[in-house]
N, C-alpha and C positions, 0 to 999 in steps of 0.2 A: 119578611116580604111574602105576600100571599098571592098576588095576581101579576099578570103580565103588565097591567097598567102601573102597579106599584113599582115594578122593575124599571120601566121606562121613566117614571117620574123621578125616581132616585138617581138614575143615570143622568137625566137632564139637569138636575141640581148641580152636577159636577161637569156640565158642558160636554158630556159624552153623547155623541150623536151616531157613532159608528159601532156596530156590534157584529160579533161572530156567532153563527148559529150552526149547529150540527143536528141532523135529523136521522132517525132510524125507525123501524117498525118494532114495537115492543112485543112481549110474549102474548099479549091479548090481541095482537094483530092491528093495533092502533098506531097511527103515526105519533111519534114522541120526539121532542127536541129539547136541547139545552141551548141557552144563549148567555153570552157574557160580553162585556165591553171589549172592543177591539183595540189593542194597543194601550189599554188603560187599566188601572186597578178597579175592581168592582165585583159585585156578586155574580155568581153563575147560578142560574135557575133552570129547572127542568119542568117541562109541561107535556101533557098528553092532549092530543087533538081528537075531537069527536065531532065531525061536521064543522060547524062554525063555533064550537065551544072549545075553549082552551082551559084546562084544569091543571093546577099544580100536581106534578107526579106524586108528591108526598101524600096527597089526598086520595089517591087510588087505593083500592082494597089491597090487603096483604096478598102477596103472590102465592100460588100453589106451592106445596112443599118441594116439588121437583125443581122449581126455580131457585131454590136455596143451595143448589149443588154446584153452581158455576159462577164465575165472575161476570158481572153485567156491565163492566166498563167498556166504553168505545175503544177502538184501536189506538186512540191517542192517550188512553189511560184515564180520561175524565169519566167520572161516574156520578150519576145523580139518583141511583137506586136508593130508595128510602131504607132498605135493610142492609146496605153496604157495610161490611165490617170495617173497611178502611175509614169511611166517614164517621162511623160510630166511635172508633177508637182514636180519632184525630191523626190518622196516618195519611200519607207517609211522613208528614212534617214531624211527628213525635219521635219516631225512631228510624225512619227510612224503610220500614217494612213494606214489602209489596203485598198485593192482595193474597190472602190465604186460600181463596177459592180458585180452582183451576179454570183456565181459559177454555171456553167451549165454542166451537164454530156453530153457527145457527142450524146447519143441517145435520149435526151429529147427535140428535136426540135419540 
């Protein structure tokens, strides 16, 4: 799934019309959000907003090295960071492991 349009088309094929969305400001100062079907199985996708342009977060450039030192998951544990070791390793479903990167508050840099 590459676009927000693809996400909605896929959801609508399963009669999913309600969605949950979480937003935050990423390390580049851009609004970023992830969205997934509310109360139904389906894909969770992550996007960056720049004006009226919505781009899949995975298509963003690699983060600066200092961004690799802390966990990027939201407080609810959902992570859409393309370099996430949890997503890369199939966790926590594979072994129950929590993120190996430490949690860091935004203002602790």
